[in-house]
C-alpha positions in Angstrom: -26.6 190.4 191.9 -29.8 190.3 189.7 -30.3 194.0 190.4 -26.8 194.8 189.2 -27.3 192.8 186.0 -30.6 194.4 185.3 -29.2 197.9 185.8 -26.2 197.0 183.7 -28.4 195.9 180.8 -30.5 199.1 181.2 -27.4 201.3 181.0 -26.1 199.4 178.0 -29.4 200.1 176.2 -29.8 203.7 177.4 -26.2 204.6 176.6 -26.5 202.9 173.2 -23.3 201.0 173.8 -23.4 199.0 170.5 -23.7 202.2 168.4 -21.1 203.9 170.6 -18.9 200.8 170.1 -19.2 201.3 166.3 -17.8 204.9 166.8 -15.1 203.6 169.0 -14.2 200.9 166.5 -13.9 203.6 163.8 -11.3 205.4 166.0 -9.5 202.1 166.4 -9.5 201.4 162.7 -7.8 204.8 162.0 -5.2 204.1 164.7 -4.7 200.3 164.2 -1.9 200.2 161.6 -0.1 203.4 162.7 0.0 202.0 166.2 1.1 198.6 164.9 3.9 200.2 162.9 5.0 202.4 165.8 5.0 199.4 168.2 6.8 197.0 165.8 9.5 199.6 164.9 10.4 199.9 168.6 10.2 196.1 169.1 12.5 195.8 166.0 15.4 197.3 168.0 15.2 194.4 170.5 16.1 190.8 170.1 12.5 189.8 169.3 12.0 188.6 165.7 8.9 188.5 163.6 8.4 184.7 164.0 8.0 185.2 167.8 5.5 188.0 167.4 3.5 186.3 164.7 3.2 183.1 166.7 1.5 185.2 169.5 -0.7 187.2 167.2 -1.9 184.1 165.4 -3.5 182.8 168.6 -6.1 185.5 168.7 -6.6 186.6 165.1 -8.5 184.7 162.4 -6.3 183.4 159.6 -7.3 185.9 156.9 -6.8 188.9 159.2 -3.5 187.4 160.4 -2.3 187.2 156.7 -3.3 190.9 156.2 -0.8 192.1 158.9 1.8 189.4 158.5 3.8 191.2 155.8 3.7 194.4 157.8 5.2 192.6 160.9 7.9 190.9 158.9 8.9 194.1 157.0 9.1 196.4 160.0 10.6 193.9 162.5 13.0 191.9 160.4 14.3 194.7 158.2 14.5 197.3 160.9 12.6 200.0 159.2 13.9 202.8 161.4 12.8 205.4 159.0 9.2 204.6 159.8 9.9 205.8 163.4 11.5 209.0 162.4 9.5 209.9 159.2 6.2 211.6 160.1 6.6 210.7 163.8 4.1 213.4 165.0 1.5 212.3 162.4 2.0 208.6 163.4 1.6 209.4 167.1 -1.5 211.6 166.4 -3.1 208.8 164.3 -2.3 206.1 166.9 -3.7 208.2 169.7 -7.1 208.5 167.9 -8.2 205.2 169.3 -7.5 206.3 172.8 -9.3 209.6 172.4 -12.3 207.6 171.2 -12.0 205.4 174.4 -12.0 208.6 176.5 -15.2 209.8 174.9 -16.8 206.3 175.3 -15.9 205.9 179.0 -17.0 209.5 179.8 -20.4 208.5 178.3 -20.4 205.3 180.4 -19.6 207.3 183.6 -22.2 210.0 182.7 -19.4 212.5 182.7 -18.8 215.6 180.5 -15.2 216.2 179.3 -13.9 219.2 181.3 -10.2 218.9 180.5 -8.5 220.9 177.7 -7.7 219.3 174.4 -4.0 219.3 175.0 -4.4 217.4 178.2 -6.6 214.8 176.6 -4.1 214.4 173.8 -1.2 214.1 176.2 -3.1 211.4 178.2 -3.8 209.4 174.9 -0.1 209.6 173.9 1.0 208.4 177.4 -1.4 205.5 177.0 0.2 204.6 173.7 3.7 204.3 175.3 2.2 202.5 178.4 0.4 200.0 176.1 3.6 199.4 174.1 5.5 198.7 177.4 2.9 196.2 178.5 2.8 194.5 175.1 6.6 194.2 174.9 6.7 192.8 178.5 4.1 190.2 177.4 6.1 189.3 174.3 9.3 189.0 176.4 7.5 186.8 178.9 6.4 184.4 176.2 9.6 184.4 174.2 12.1 184.3 177.0 9.9 182.4 179.4 11.5 179.1 178.6 15.0 180.5 179.3 13.9 182.0 182.6 12.1 178.8 183.5 15.3 176.8 182.8 17.3 179.1 185.1 14.7 178.6 187.9 14.7 174.9 187.3 18.5 174.6 187.7 18.8 177.1 190.6 16.3 175.3 192.8 16.9 171.7 191.4 13.3 171.2 190.7 11.5 168.2 189.0 10.3 168.2 185.4 6.7 168.8 186.7 7.9 172.4 187.3 7.7 173.1 183.5 4.0 172.3 183.3 3.4 174.7 186.2 5.7 177.4 184.7 4.1 177.2 181.2 0.7 177.8 182.8 2.0 180.5 185.1 3.4 182.6 182.2 -0.1 182.9 180.7 -1.6 183.7 184.0 0.9 186.5 184.4 0.0 187.8 181.0 -3.7 187.9 182.0 -2.8 189.8 185.2 -0.8 192.3 183.0 -3.9 192.8 180.9 -6.2 193.3 183.9 -3.9 196.0 185.3 -3.6 197.6 181.9 -7.4 197.9 181.6 -7.6 199.0 185.2 -5.1 201.8 184.5 -7.2 202.8 181.4 -10.4 202.9 183.5 -8.7 204.8 186.3 -6.6 207.4 184.4 -8.2 208.3 181.1 -11.9 209.2 181.8 -12.7 212.7 183.0 -14.1 211.2 186.2 -11.4 209.7 188.4 -12.4 206.4 190.0 -10.5 204.5 192.6 -8.4 201.4 191.8 -10.8 199.2 193.7 -13.7 200.5 191.8 -12.2 199.8 188.4 -11.0 196.3 189.0 -14.3 194.5 188.3 -14.6 196.1 184.9 -10.9 195.6 184.1 -11.2 191.9 185.0 -14.3 191.5 182.9 -12.7 193.3 179.9 -9.4 191.3 180.0 -11.1 187.9 180.3 -14.0 188.9 178.0 -11.6 190.2 175.3 -9.4 187.0 175.4 -12.4 184.7 175.3 -14.3 186.6 172.6 -11.1 186.9 170.5 -10.4 183.2 170.7 -14.1 182.3 169.9 -14.3 184.8 167.1 -11.1 183.5 165.6 -12.3 179.9 165.8 -15.7 180.8 164.2 -14.1 182.7 161.3 -11.5 180.0 160.7 -14.0 177.1 160.8 -17.5 178.3 160.0 -17.3 181.4 158.0 -15.3 182.8 155.1 -15.7 186.5 154.7 -13.6 186.5 151.6 -16.3 184.7 149.7 -18.8 187.5 150.6 -16.5 190.6 150.6 -13.8 189.4 148.1 -10.4 190.9 148.5 -11.5 193.1 151.5 -12.7 190.1 153.5 -9.6 190.3 155.8 -10.3 194.0 156.4 -13.9 193.2 157.4 -12.7 190.6 159.9 -10.4 193.2 161.5 -13.2 195.7 161.7 -15.5 193.2 163.3 -12.8 192.2 165.8 -12.2 195.8 166.7 -15.9 196.4 167.1 -16.2 193.4 169.5 -13.2 194.8 171.4 -14.8 198.2 171.6 -18.1 196.9 172.9 -16.4 194.9 175.6 -14.3 197.9 176.7 -17.5 200.0 177.0 -19.4 197.3 178.9 -16.5 197.1 181.3 -16.8 200.8 181.9 -20.6 200.4 182.3 -20.0 197.6 184.8 -17.7 199.9 186.9 -20.3 202.6 186.8 -23.1 200.3 188.0 -21.1 198.8 190.9 -19.9 202.3 191.9 -23.4 203.6 191.9 -24.7 200.7 194.0 -21.8 201.0 196.5 -22.5 204.8 196.9 -26.2 204.0 197.4 -25.6 201.4 200.0 
């Protein structure tokens, strides 16, 4: 265990994960709002409304960052801006896929792998990842929003006691975490040039899912209660907060890849 941690720290330093995380965050910044608009436009055709989405987003984003994207969510979802989906669709998908192409480069670095695939294949993988992530996010939203309705049906069908609702409300969020773990596992399995087995990528996926949730909640609490970036950066304070949040996300994703590489190396050695 200690040997694994030592090797992981060494790889993080040798691969310059924190500098690479800054590059990855830059890719996420370019793709953040195009992806958000693309996702929300699709969500807008469902029965989900902006209040449901905002209540979920507010849990993990600091207040000033939340206010920055609030108007975008309301405009796209509630007013059904379908022209956003049709106008410049190719450009929007290209911009949204930038973040995933940056993830591919970062994970290839973590796995000590050179990219051997042609550009069109890498681009295709990044586009498929966009739609896969949209499907996962929409499933999570539906689980939160319609979870009470589904729990009510289960309660009546099986004639359960009121204690069931306490269990059900906890179970919904456990299922969300499991969704996230499998989403990150799929990312670590499919998108790098080196193909690792599902069992090999699960430790890094679990670390990334839990690490991202915990760090997002802690960062949100810190910004909301102990720091005010708007005082330092003025009107762009909310943008700085989103950049820092994306940087933390990027570093955690890369460390998850490094963790998979370390455990795979030790398993092969043993």
